[in-house]
N, C-alpha and C positions, 0 to 999 in steps of 0.2 A: 731471450728466445728459448723456448722449451723444445726439446727433441723428443719425438716419439720413436721408440725403438721398434723397428719392424725388420723381419728377415729380409735381407737384400736378395734379389734374384741373382743367382750365380750365372756368370758368363759361361762357366764350364760346369756342366752337371755333376762331374766327379767331385767338385769342391764340397758340395753339401754332405756327401757321405764319407769323404776321406778323413782319416785320422781317428777321431773319437768314436767309441762305441755308440750305437744308437741310443738316444735319450741322454747322452752324457756330453753334450756339446759345450758345457761350461766346466768341464774338468780342467783344473789348473794346468796340469802337464800337457794338455792338448792345445793350449793357447799359444799361438805364434808370438803374441806380444810378450808372454812370460818367457818363452825360449830366448827371444831377443834380449829382454831385460836381464835375465840371469846370466846370459853369455856376456853381456856388457859388464856386469859386475865382476865376473871372472877375468875378463880382459883387463879391467882396471886394476885388479890385484896384481896381475903379471906386470903391467906397466908401472905400477907403484914401485915394485922391486927394481925394475930396469932403470927407472928415472931417478932413483935415490942417489946414484952416483953423480947425476947431472944437477941435482938439487932443483928439480923441476916437478911440478904437478902435471897431470895429464893434460889439462887445459892449457897450461903454460907451454907445454911441449907442442901442442897444436898451433898455438900462436907463433912459436919459433919456426915450425915447419912452413907456415905461410910466409914469414919474413925471409927464410932461407931461399924460398922460391922467388920472391919479389921483395926486395928491400926498398924502404922509403915510400911506403904506401900509407893512405890515410886510414883512420880508424873505421870508417864506414865500409871500406873495402875488406878489411879484416873481418868485421862483423858479417858481411855477406858471405865470405868464403867459409866461415865456421858456423853459420846459422846461429849467431849469438846476438843478443841485444847489447847496446852500448853500456847499459847498467851492469851487465855481467862482465863485459870485456874491460872496462875501465879499471876496476880493482886488480885484474890480472896484469894489465900494463904497468900499473903503479908498482907492483911487486917485482916485475921483470926489470923495471927501471931502477928500483932500489938495489937489485942484485948486480947492476951495472951491465945488463945484457942488451938493453935498448935505450934509445932516447926518444922523447916526444917533443916536437916543436910545432908551433902554430905555423900554418902555411903563410908565406909572404904575400901570396895573391888573394887568399880568402881566409881571413882569421877564424872563420867558423870551423875550418878543417884543421885537424891535428895530424901531422905526418909522423909516422913511427919508423925509426931506422935502427938497424943493428949497430952496436958498438963493436970495437975490435974483439972484445971478450965474447960478445954474442956470436960473431962470425966464427971465432975459434971453437966455440961449443959444438958447431956443426960437425967438426971432425970427430969429436968424442961421441956424438950421437949416431954416427954412420952404422955402427954395429946393431943398433936397436931393431931394425926390420928383420934381420936374420935371426936375432935372439927370439923375437916374437914368433917368427915362423917355426922355429925349433920348439917353442912351448906349445904351439897349436898342433904340432904333429900332423900337419897336412902337407901334401906335395905342392910344389910351386904351381902346378897345373890346377890343383884343387883350390888353392888360394885365389888364383886369378878368376876361376869360375865363381867362387863364393862372392868375391868383390863385385863382379859383374851382376850377379843376382841381387845383391844388396843395393847397388846403385839403381837397378831397375825397380826394385821394390820402393825405394825412397822416392824416385821420380813419380811412380804411380800414385803413391800416397799423397805426395805434394799436389799432384794434379787433382786428386779427388777430395782433398781436405776442405 
């Protein structure tokens, strides 16, 4: 399928004129997508430093966050929570299992399902990770109120984009 790029009618008239100077709608620094992308790169740099002591990558950390919330869930549930494909998640799980943080077993009731559970070492790692959110907040130099507001706006943006994708 080919897409024809046409200006979308703005629901809010101010959107068309906000931000970029007239005639410069394609300026890189005026693109929301680039602001989000470059911010995520910076966020990953901070996380890389914070996660070094835990010997985790950012995606491995996200998997651990899911399991710390709900242990003993199947792979498809983790994929759904993280918006990942199984082809991306499976290698992450293998590495976490090799590090002794999780174990994977086939479901006794449905062999198609793989259940992922924390090991004692994986549960213990949660205690070491507890300081990460406050360290990240410190690196962002935002007030707790601003962090909550930003998270709410990003969730709304994601929901709107998912609905319109």
